[in-house]
N, C-alpha and C positions, 0 to 999 in steps of 0.2 A: 504493500499499499504506500501511497505517496506520503500521506501523514500518519504518524503514529497514533494508535488507538488510545483514547482516553476513557477512564472509567467514570469520570464526573467532570462537569464543566469547569475550566479553569476560572479562579476568581479574578476580579478586576485587579489592576495593577495597584499595589500597595494595600489591598484588602487582605485581611487575615483569612487564610484557607485552612484546609485540613493539616498542612504541614508547615506553613508560614506565610510569609509575605511573597507574593509573586511579582516578578519584574514585568513591565509592560510588554505586550506581544508585538513583535515586529510584523507578524503576518496580519494582525487585525488593526493596528493603529497607524495612523498617519505619522510621517517622520517627525514633524514639528511638535505633535502631540506626544509622541513617546519621549522625545527629549525633554519637554516640560514636565512630564511625570517623573522621568529619572532625576532631573534637577531637584525636585521637590522631595523626593524619597531620600536622595543622598544628603541634601542640605539638612533635612530634619533630623536624620538618624546618624549621620557620619560627621558633618562639619562641626568643628569645636574640638575634635580629637587631636588636631595639630596645633591648637593654639599653644604657644610657648616657645620653646627654644629650637623647634624643629621646622625646617623649611620644606621638607619633602614628605612623601607618603610614609617612608620608613626612615627612622632617625639615623642620620649619618649614612655612610661615611663621607667626609669631605676631603679636601686636599691639604688643609693646614693642620699641624700637630697640636693636640690639645693637652688636657691634664693627664697624668699617668695615674693608674689604679691597679689594684691586685687582679690577677687573672681569675676568670670565673669559667667554669665549663661551658663550652659553646662560643667562646670568643675566638676571633680569627687570629691564628698563631702568627700570621705574617705581621701582626702589629705589636709583637712582643718587643718590649723596651729592655734590651739586654744590659744596658748601662745601669738602669734602675734596679734591674733583677740582681745584678752583681753586688750593688751597694747594699741591698736590703735582705739579700739572700731568700727573697720570696718572689716567685714569679709575677711580673707586672706586665701590662699592656699599656699602650698610649692611645687615647681616644683622639679622633679627628673631628675638628670643627666643621660642621655641616656647611656646605656652599650655600650662598644666598641665592644663587640662581641655579635652578634644577632643570636639566635636560632629560625628558622622559621619552622612551620609545616603547611602543607596544607591538609585538608580533602576534598577530590574530590569526588563528587557523580557521579557515572558511571551507573546510572539506564538507562533503555530504553527510559524514557521520554526526554533525552538529545539528543537522535538521531532524532531531529525534527528541522525543520527551514524552514521559508517561505520567508525570505527576503535575506540578504547578505550571510548568513551562517547557519549552524546548531548550535544548542545550544552547542553540544559537542565541536565544534571548539572554541567557546568563552571561555568554561571551561578551555581548553588547553592554549588558550591565556592568560587568567587571571593568570594561575599557571605560565606560563612563564614570565609574567610581574613581578610577585612577586619574581620569582627565579632570573631574571637578575638584578633587582634593589636591592635585598638583597645580591648579590654575591660580598661581600667585603672580605678583608683579615680576615680570622679567623671565618668568618660568616658560620653558617651550615643551611642546609635545608634538611627537611625529608618530607614525605608524607604518607597519608593513603588513598588509594583508596577503596571505598566501593560500593557494588552492592547486589542485593537480594541474601542472603545466602552466601556471602563470602566478603573477604577483601584482600588487599595486603599492607603490610607494608614495606616502603622504608625507611631504617634508615637515620638519619640526619648526613651528612658529609660535610665537607668544600671542597671548590675548584670547579673550572669550570667544570672539568670532571664529578665530582659526581653530579653537577646540570644537565648536559646534560643527564647523564644516567637516572635520576629521570624523565625528560621530556620525554625521549624515552619510558620508562616503561609506562607512562601514554598514550602516543599516540598509542602504539602498544597493548593496552588493547583490546581484541576482543569484537566487539559490541554484545549487547544482543538481543535475539529474543523477538518478542512482546509477552506478557503474562507471563513473567518471574518473575513478582511480583514487589512490591515496596521496595525500599531501606530503611532500618531503620537508619535514620540519627542519632537518639539517641544513638543507639549501636556505630556508628562510633565516636561520640563525646566522648563516654566513653573510646574509644581506646586512645584518646588524654589525658584524665584524668589519665588513669592507663597505666603504672606506672607514678608516679609524674615526671615532667619534669621541667628543669630550667626555670625561667621566660622569656617569649619571645612573639613572634608574632604568633598567631593562625589565619589561614585564612580557612574559610569554604565556599566551592564553590558548590552551588547547585541550583536547581529551587525551592526547598522547597515545592514541590507539593506533597502531600499525604505522606510526609516524617515522620508522626508519631509524637509522643510528644517529640520534640527536644528542646523545649524552656528552661526546667529546666537544663538539662546537659549543655546547651550553657551559661546559667547563672553561673552555676558553674565553667565553663572554664574561664569566664571573670573576676571572683573574683581573679585569680591569673595571668592570662595573658592578653595581649592585644589582642583583637579578631576583625577581620574584616569579615563580612558576605558578600559575593559576590553573588548576586541573578541574574540567568540567565533567561531572559524572551524573548519570541517571540510574535509578535503583534497578531497572530492568537489565542493566549491563552486569549487575553483580549476581542476580539470581533469576530464575525462570518461574513464571506462576504456574500453578497446577490447573490448567485449563484443557487438557486433552490435546488432540493434534493441533499443531501450530505451524504456520508457514512463515519462516524467518527469511529475510533478505539482508544481505550486507550492503549498506548503501554505498560503499566506496568501490566494490567490486561488481555489484549487482548479482551476486551468486545467491541462489535460492536453496532453502533446505526445509523439509518437512520434519518435524520432530514430535515425538509423543511425550508431552510434558507430564503426563499422569505417572510416569516411571520415576520413582523417588531416586533411583541410582543415577539417572541422567541429570536430575536436577542438582544433586550433590556433586557430580563430576563438573558440571558447568560452574557451580558456585566456587569449587576448589580452583579451577582454572582461572576464574575471574580474580580470586583472591591472590593467586600467585602473580598474575600480570600487574595488578595494582601495587602490590608490595615491590615488584621490580621497578616500577616507574617511580615510586617514592624513594627507593634506594638509589636510583640513579641521579635523581634531583639532589638528594642529600650529599651525594659524593661530589657532585659538581660545585658544591658550595653555594647554592642557591636557596632562597627560602621557598617555602611551599604552603599553599593554602588550597584547599578543596572546596568547591561550591557544587552543591547537589540541587537537582531540580525538585527534590522532595523536602527541601529545608529551606529555612529563612536565610537567604544569601546575605542580606544586609548584617544580620546578627553575626554571621560567620566572619565577615570582614571587619566589624567593630571589634569582635574578640581577638582577631589576628592583630590588628593595629595596636590595640590596648596592651596585649601580651608583649609585643615588640618594644613598645615604649617603656614598659616596666622594667625590661632587661637592659635598657640603656642603649647608647649608640653601638653601632656595629651590627654584624650579621647575626642572625638567630639560627642556632641549629634546627634544622627542620624536625628532628625528632623531639625537640623541646616544646613545640607548639601542641596544645592540648589535643587529645585524639579526636574529640568531638569536632574540632575546627579543621585540623589538617588531614584528618582521615587516616593516612596510611592505609587507605582502604585497598584491598584486593585488586588483582589483575586479571586480564583475559587477553586472548591471543589474536583477536582480529578486531574489525571495526564494529560499530554499534550494530544491533540488530532491530529490525522493526517487525511488529506483528501485522 
């Protein structure tokens, strides 16, 4: 089927549903109306978290050395202050003063697997909402944001520009991207990451938004990106990618390859094997992101996405400037949820 089956009508944007607050639907709403709703949702529940010493979505790092402090588990070992460590005989790191002007880039996966959702919204709606949250929260004086939209066999480069109008134009470009048909192939996320690495850009915040399913060997370029920039990986998940419902015979289609398969979901053993494979793949994705030195947040279509972002930002700020170990983010927020071996499936 072209659209995923829904067991109940999706609630209006911002309205509390069975699982939480739904982002506005790209399929149903006009572009300007979707942007207005996102602005209201984000301003009401997220704005104010960054008031204080931080100029970016994530606190630090900048380019100027700041105060030294004792090392805490999860700190970036590249910021060890060996002179201070030698004088005190206690491991110390040196914080960095956050840059006053932040350059943010978003790499957004636009593959067909994101046109899927069985709960509050489609995964594509969450990808747009996550990009909008980053954009609205980093839209300060002098801050710039750009984006690279990637899909099988193509990409769209939106230059980084300051100002609210440039930010709204970027989001409009993302929302009006025509959806892909089933069977168009898999997005090469590694090639998209290379677009962020070349040409070299000033140090800033790099946000990768994808479901990371069948996206190729992306871990090495992600690690290379994290050596120079602060990197946030936003993983988009639907609950039906983690487990199958018990509904008898079901026809599934891989939206990226177009492959069809009929399965008997009444078999408990099949459902268990599917859940185990899903758990293994998601754990591998979380492990690769953690090893790359990037931060990791999971947004699910059956959960309040704003609450997850709020909890992630608050947890990061409480830990102080610098990178947060992905494993230290609360499990309810960052998931470390399970993995599966191919694209999303649709009933």
